[in-house]
C-alpha positions, -999 to +999 in steps of 0.1 A: +325-079-326+333-076-289+312-097-264+299-065-247+287-051-280+269-083-288+252-082-254+241-046-259+227-054-293+208-084-279+194-062-252+184-035-276+166-060-297+145-073-268+139-038-255+153-043-219+169-010-210+177-021-174+197-051-187+217-027-209+224-007-178+236-038-160+259-047-189+275-013-190+280-010-152+291-046-148+269-053-118+233-061-109+211-039-088+208-048-052+172-055-041+163-062-005+133-084+003+114-075+035+091-103+045+060-098+067+042-132+061+008-135+045-006-160+019+025-157-003+043-174+026+014-197+035+013-235+035-017-258+035-024-295+039-039-298+004-027-283-029-063-278-040-080-268-007-085-232+005-074-238+041-038-228+049-017-211+075-004-177+065+032-166+071+044-202+076+073-202+052+105-182+057+118-158+032+145-182+020+119-207+008+101-179-012+133-169-029+142-205-038+109-206-058+122-179-082+158-187-090+154-166-122+153-135-101+190-139-093+197-131-130+182-096-127+193-086-092+215-093-063+190-102-036+192-102+002+163-106+026+151-099+061+121-112+081+102-082+095+072-102+107+054-135+101+017-127+103-015-130+082-022-094+071-056-095+089-034-092+120-013-063+107-009-035+132+007-001+137+039-014+153+047-035+122+040-005+100+064+017+119+091-009+121+088-015+083+089+022+074+119+029+096+137-001+082+130+009+046+143+044+053+175+029+068+181+006+039+173+031+011+197+056+026+225+032+018+241+037-016+244-001-022+206-006-020+187+000-052+152-011-044+129-028-018+103-056-022+079-063+006+061-096+007+027-091+024-007-106+029-034-093+006-060-085+032-043-052+042-017-049+015-033-017+003-033-002+037+004-009+044+013+004+010-005+037+016+011+041+050+045+036+034+036+060+005+032+087+031+062+079+054+091+064+035+117+090+025+132+077-007+128+079-045+141+044-049+116+018-059+095+003-030+072-025-042+047-046-023+038-081-035+014-108-023-005-138-034-041-151-034-031-187-034-008-203-008+028-213-017+017-250-016-014-246-038-017-257-075-010-227-097+003-206-069+005-170-080+031-160-054+063-169-072+054-149-104+042-120-083+075-121-064+095-123-096+076-094-111+081-074-079+118-079-081+118-069-118+099-038-109+121-028-079+153-034-100+142-012-128+153+024-129+119+032-146+103+026-112+122+054-093+103+084-081+068+068-086+060+064-050+053+031-033+040+005-058+019-027-056+028-054-081+001-081-085-011-102-114+013-086-140+001-051-132+017-022-113-004+000-091+001+031-070-002+022-034-025+053-030-050+041-056-051+003-053-075-018-032-086-054-029-119-060-047-125-097-045-122-123-017-104-150-037-097-141-073-061-136-084-071-104-102-085-089-069-063-058-069-077-029-088-075+009-089-112+019-094-105+056-098-073+056-117-063+022-132-028+007-131+003+028-136+019+001-158+025-035-165+053-060-160+058-088-185+086-111-196+111-095-173+105-059-183+083-030-170+063-004-189+046+026-174+017+046-189+007+069-161+021+086-130+006+097-097+003+135-092-005+136-054+025+142-031+042+111-018+074+097-001+101+124-001+075+151-007+053+145+024+055+162+057+052+131+078+083+120+097+079+088+118+116+085+127+108+093+164+072+079+164+065+047+184+026+049+185+000+063+161-031+082+172-062+061+178-086+064+148-115+041+141-140+035+112-178+034+114-197+018+086-228+037+074-261+021+067-299+028+067-313+035+102-277+036+116-275+034+154-259+067+167-248+049+198-219+036+178-204+071+177-207+074+215-189+041+219-158+054+200-159+086+219-160+067+252-131+046+240-110+078+235-108+078+197-088+108+185-104+106+151-133+089+134-138+080+098-173+072+087-178+051+056-210+070+047-236+060+021-234+075-014-214+108-013-203+101+023-237+110+036-247+104+072-279+091+088-297+121+104-294+111+141-257+102+134-252+136+119-265+152+151-241+132+172-212+141+149-217+179+154-212+174+191-182+152+185-163+177+163-172+204+188-153+184+214-121+184+193-124+149+178-117+150+140-143+133+119-137+124+082-166+116+058-156+088+034-178+066+012-187+029+014-193+028-024-157+017-034-150+045-059-155+081-066-148+112-044-166+126-015-174+163-022-169+191+003-202+209+013-223+191-014-251+171+001-237+176+036-229+209+053-193+202+063-187+237+075-216+235+099-207+200+110-170+206+114-162+175+093-135+167+068-140+149+035-118+121+023-118+132-014-113+099-033-096+079-005-116+049+007-123+046+044-093+025+053-069+048+036-086+079+050-080+064+084-043+061+077-040+097+065-059+109+095-036+090+119-006+107+104-023+141+101-031+140+139+006+137+146+009+172+131-023+190+140-059+187+152-072+217+131-098+203+107-090+230+081-054+220+079-063+183+079-087+190+050-058+205+030-038+173+036-067+152+022-066+173-010-028+172-011-020+136-005 
């Protein structure tokens, strides 16, 4: 029996379709790692302590921790930024999205992996979900423990992210987040715990699939428009509209709304109570705000579920938009991009139901 036949048989027995593809084509897929910093690149003085400096290690050190990845992909890397993700900002988002669009337009690039801090990994992922123009896999990975900690989770997350990006099964699924052996849609995922390695969850939809032992398996797909299907083109955009978030609570002070208006916010997202509900005096202020042309989106602080249009709140009278099932931080991102296109609340509401 010929060696290639033996290899194909072995691959079939272990169920790794992507390895079969590599054997028949004679080359590994090319995956580009784009590093932005975060805990996955962090280093601390103690292997058991929680104190560390994020973004301290260069991309070469991260890749050296997972030499097995070279068996599944040809890997190259670029350092986009070196920050803790609590310091993530619009300029990095725009730089990252534009670079992904450049790389994935090349026929020799098969997938992208982004190393990122976990604090805002879900936000960056959703921004890319709406702005990258490719069906090739784009996967974000991070870590809850620094690279120098005992039982660091970064190397396995990075390896699994490369496996996911190298797999043809991941194409056309939008931007993905691969953490703790699970694959999530960037639209649905959020961080739910301050320190636990299982912090990333999708409360409304669950994971899309899993990655285990060098293979991926998908069980669901996202139906909302993403990547090549969106109307958002940031190729010529250098700044994003100013949109801020207010957190709702009992006896909320309406002067907070005035502060954002004075600071020239173009849009406001309110993380309302329950079904995105507003404190009465805040609701009165919001009606004046929307009348002045500032777009206001009602989201919910609850962490899951959808905010319903004209349910407990009269959105038609208030001139407000509802976030549907997007949490406040993701509603902010969609509103930023929507304001690049229009200030019409009706059209923006359509976008929230579409994306």
